[in-house]
N, C-alpha and C positions, 0 to 999 in steps of 0.2 A: 550707618554701619561702616566702619573702616576695616578693610580686609588686609591683614598682615601675613605675608609668607615668610617663614623662618627657614633659612638655609645654613647648613654647616654643622648640625649636631647629629649624634647617633639617633636621637628621637625621644619619644615619650611612650610609656612612663620612663622617668629618669633612671638610668642604670649604669652610667659610666662616670661622668665627671662634672666639672663646674658649669659648663655651658648647658648641659642637660638639666641640672638642678635649676639653673637660671630660667630656662624655658618652662619647666614645670611650675615654678612659682609665678612667672609672668602670667601664665594661663590661669593659674589658680586665683590670682588676685586682680585680674583684669576687670575693667568695667564692661557693662553690657552693650557698649557701643563699638566694641572691637571683636572681630572674628579672626582667630589665628588659623593658619594652616601650616603644619610642621612636616618637613620632609624627614623620613625615618629610614634607617638601614634595615632592609628586610632580612639581612643575614643575622641580625641580633635577636629579633622578636619571633618566637615560635607562634604566639598568638598575635594576630594583627587586627586589633580593633580599628574601626573607622573613625572613632572619636575618643578623646580623652580630655578631661577638664574643659569640655566645651570646644576644644580645638579639633579641627579636621586633621587626620593623619594620612599622609601619602607615602608609599613605600618604594624604595629603589633596591634592586638586587645587587648592591655593592656595599663594601665596608666604608664606614665614615672616617676611618682612621688609616694612618700609614699612607702609602703611595696612592691607594684607591680613593683617598679623600679628594684628590684633584678632580677626577672624572665625576665623582659623587656630587661635588658642589657644582661643577659645570653643568651637568645634566639637570640638576635642580633649578639652576638659573634658566636653562633653555625652556624647561616646563613653565617657569614663571612668565616667560614671554607670552605664552598662550593663556595662562591663567589670569594675567593682568591684575596683580595685587596693587592696592593703593601704596603700600610700603613693602619693600623687600628688606628684611632684617637678616644680615649676614653675620654669622658668628665665626670668627677666624678668617684667615686670608688665603687658604689653600686654593680656592677657585677664583680668586680675584683677578688673575691674569685674563679672565674672560670678561671682566667688567666693561672694557671699551666696546666690545661687541654688544653686550647686554644693553648698554645705554643707547646704542643706535636703534634698537628695536623695542625698547620698553620705556614707557613714561612713568614707571613706578619710582617713587622716592626711594633712594638707597641709603640705608642706615647700616654702618658696619662697625662691629666691635673687633678691633684688630688683635685682641688677645695680648699676651705679655711679651712682646719682642721675641717671638718664637725663634727667629733667625740667629739670635745671640746664644742660644742654648748649646752647651758642649756636646749634647747627645747627637747632634746633626753633623753630617759630613760637610766638607767644604762646599760641594755643589748643592746640597740641600739648603745650606745657609744662603747661598746666592739666590736660589729660587725663591725662598721664603722672603728674602729682602725685596726682591723684585715684585712679588705678589703684594707685599705690604705697600710698596710705592704705588701700585695700581689701585689698591684699595683707597689710599688717601686721596689720590688724584681724581678718581671717578665716583666717589661716594658723596652724597649730599651732606651727610652727617657722619663724623667719626666719633666713636665712643672708645674711651680708654678706661681701664678699671682702677687706675692709680695715678695720682698727680705726677709721679716721677715719669710715667710713660706719656702722660699728657704734655709735660715739659719737653720730652724728647720729640714728640710729633711737631710741636710748635717750633722747636729749634731746627729740626731736620728738614721739615717741609713747609714751614711758615703757614701752617694750617690750624685754624681753630678746631678745638675738639671739646667734647663733653665728658667729664669724668663721672662715671657711674660705677660703683663697686658692686658688691653682692650683699644680699641679705643673709643673716645668720640666725634669725629668731626661730626658724623652722626646726632647729636642733633642740629647742626647749620643748619638752612634752608637758603641757599644763596638766595639773591635777595628779601628777605622778609623785609618789612619796620619794623623797631624797634621803639616802642614808647619811650617816655622819662622815665627815671628811676622813679619808684614809691616808696612810703614810706613803704616798707615792706621787711622783710627777708623771705626766702623760705626754707622749709625742705620737703624732698620727700623720702619716704621709705616704706617698709613693716612694719606694726605696730606690732613689737615684742619687748619684754623686752630688748634683747641684743642690740637694736638700740637706747636705751636711750631716748625713746619717752617721757616718763613722765618727765625726767630731763629737756628736752628742753622746754616742755610746762610750767613747773614750773618757769623756768627762764623768759620766755617772759610774763607770766601772771603777774609777779611782776615788769616788766620793763616799760620803756617809749617807747619801740619799738613794732612794730606790726609784726606778723608772720602768713604766710599762710603755713599750714601743710597739704600736700597731702599724703593720704595713704588708705589702706584697713581697715578702722575703724570697719566695720561691720562683719569682717571675724572671729573675736574671742571675747570671753568675755572680755579679756584684752583691746582690742580696743574699744569695746562698752562702757566699764566703763570709760575710759579716755575721750571719746567723750562726754558722758553725763556730766562728771565732769567739763570739760573745755570749752564746746561749748558756754556758756553764757559770757565768759570773753571777754570784748571789744577789747583786744589786739590780740585775736586769731581767725583765720578763719580756721575752721576744714573742709577740703575738701575731698570728696570721690575720689577714683582712677580716674586718667585722662589718657586715652589712645590715645587721639588725639594729634599728634605730633605738630600741629599748636598751640593748647592751651598750651602745655608744653613749646614750644618755647617762647611764649608771657610771660608766668609766669617767666621763667628763664631770659629772656632778660630784663625785667622791674624791677626785684627785686634789692634791694640794697646790698644783700649778701646771701650766702648759708650756712645753718647750717647742719652739718653732724654728726649724733650721733652713727654711726656703731662702734661696739667694737670688732667684729669678722668677719671672712670670707675673709681676705686678701684685695686685691684691689677691691673696690666696683665700679661697672660701673656708678652708678648715681653720684659718686664723680668726676670721670674723665670727665664725660659729663659736669658737672657744671663748671669745671675748664676752659673749652673752651669758656665760656661766659664772661671771664675777670671780675669776681666778687670776692670780698674778701670771703675767706672760713673760717668758724669757725668749727673746727673738734674736736671730742672727742679725748682726749689724749691717744693714744695707738700706738704701734710701726707700725701697719699696716697703719694707717692714716699718720703718720709722714713720712714713706717711700714714700707713694703715692704722698704726697705734697712736698717732698724734704725738710721737716723741715721748710717750709716757710709760713705756714698758722697760724691762731690764734688757740690755743689749750685750751680746758677746761676739767676739771676733775669732776665737779659736777655742780648743778644748780646755786649755789652761785658764783662759779668761772665764769660760763658763764655770769651771770648777771653783774659781775664786769668788765669782758672783753668787753662786749657790751657798757658799760658806759665809760670806760677809754681809749679804742683804739682811736687814733687820725685819722683825715681825711687823713693826709699824710701817715700814716701807712696803712690805708685801700687801698689807691691808689697804694702803693708799692706792697702790697699783691696781689691785682688784677692783676697787670702786671706780677708778678712772676708766678701766677697760669696759666695765658694764655701762657706764655713762656714755662713752663714745659709741658703743655698739647700738644703744637705744636711739641715739641722735642721728647716726649715719648708716647703720647696717640692718634695717628692718625691711622686709619685703614690701610693705605698704609704701615706704619711701622710695625704694628702688623701682617698683612698678610704675609709680607716678612719674619718675624721672624718664624712664624708657618711653612711656606713653606721650610725654611732652615732646620727644624727638619725632614722633609720627606726624605731628601737625605742621 
C-alpha cells in the first residue's frame, strides 16, 4: 500500500475549484494499492467526516486560499514530516518556500503541480507576484517530479529552469451524466467562468450584445465590483442572459447539453477544467486565442482575439465547420481528458 499525502487544496468533498475536483476524482478512480490522506480547511466544512472516497481527511483551522494559504500549506508539510507519507502531492506553490526545510527532514517523494503560472496573473500585486515566482522556483528546484497541466506551461518550465516535467491535464467526463435524457439543442451559446478580467468576460459580452446570437453566461457576478458593473451594464440586453453561479450538476448538464456552442475566454492558467468538460459535450468551441487554449483544443477550435473578431467568427463560420469542430472536440476529450487516463498518469508519478 502506497501512502499519498495531498497538500494545497480546500479539501474533500470538492466544493471550490479545479484542484479540489482533481483530488475528488483521483480518490474516486484510484487503485486499491493507494491510500490518500487529504489536508482540508476546517473553516469550509461544517461537517468533518474522517473519510471520503476512501481517503483519510485531516483538518486545519485555516483558510486554504488568500494569504492564509501560505501557513496552511506549510503546516500541512510540517505534519507530513511526522506522518511520513511515501509521496507528498503538492497542488500549487503557496507553501513551497518551505520545501528546502521539508526535504531536510522528510524522505517522502515530492510531486508538485505548479498550477498555471499564478505569478503572471494581473489580479496579484507586484509583491505577491514576486513571492509566487519565488515559490514556483523553490517548487521546481526541490520537487522530485513537476507536473504542469498544459504543454505551454511545460515548455516554460523547461526553458526557464531546464527541468523536465510531466504534462497532465484534467478529466472532464465527470460532467456527463449517463442515462439522463438530453433535450433538443436550443438557440443559445454558453459561457461559464469566474468573473475576472483575465477571462475576457467583457469582450464576450460585447460580441454577443451586438450579434444575432444569444448567450447564457454563468458566473459569480456579485463577487466583485468588476462583475457587478458588467452585470448592471449588460443585463438588459435581449441577447444576454446573465446567470448567477450554478452548483447543481443536473442544471449544468442541461445547460451544456442543450447549448449550440461553448465560448471560452480564459487567457491564463494553463488547461482550464471548464473547457475540457465542455469538450465532452461534442459542441463547437470558440476560444480566446492564446497558446494555452490552442494546446488544450489541439488547434482545432475557433479562436478569437477581440470582440470584433468573435462577432465576425460567429457570423462567418459554416454549419459544416461547426459540425466538424464538435466531432474533433469530443474525440480529443475522449483521448486526453478522461479521469481514468488522468488518474493513471498521476499514479505513474508516484512510483
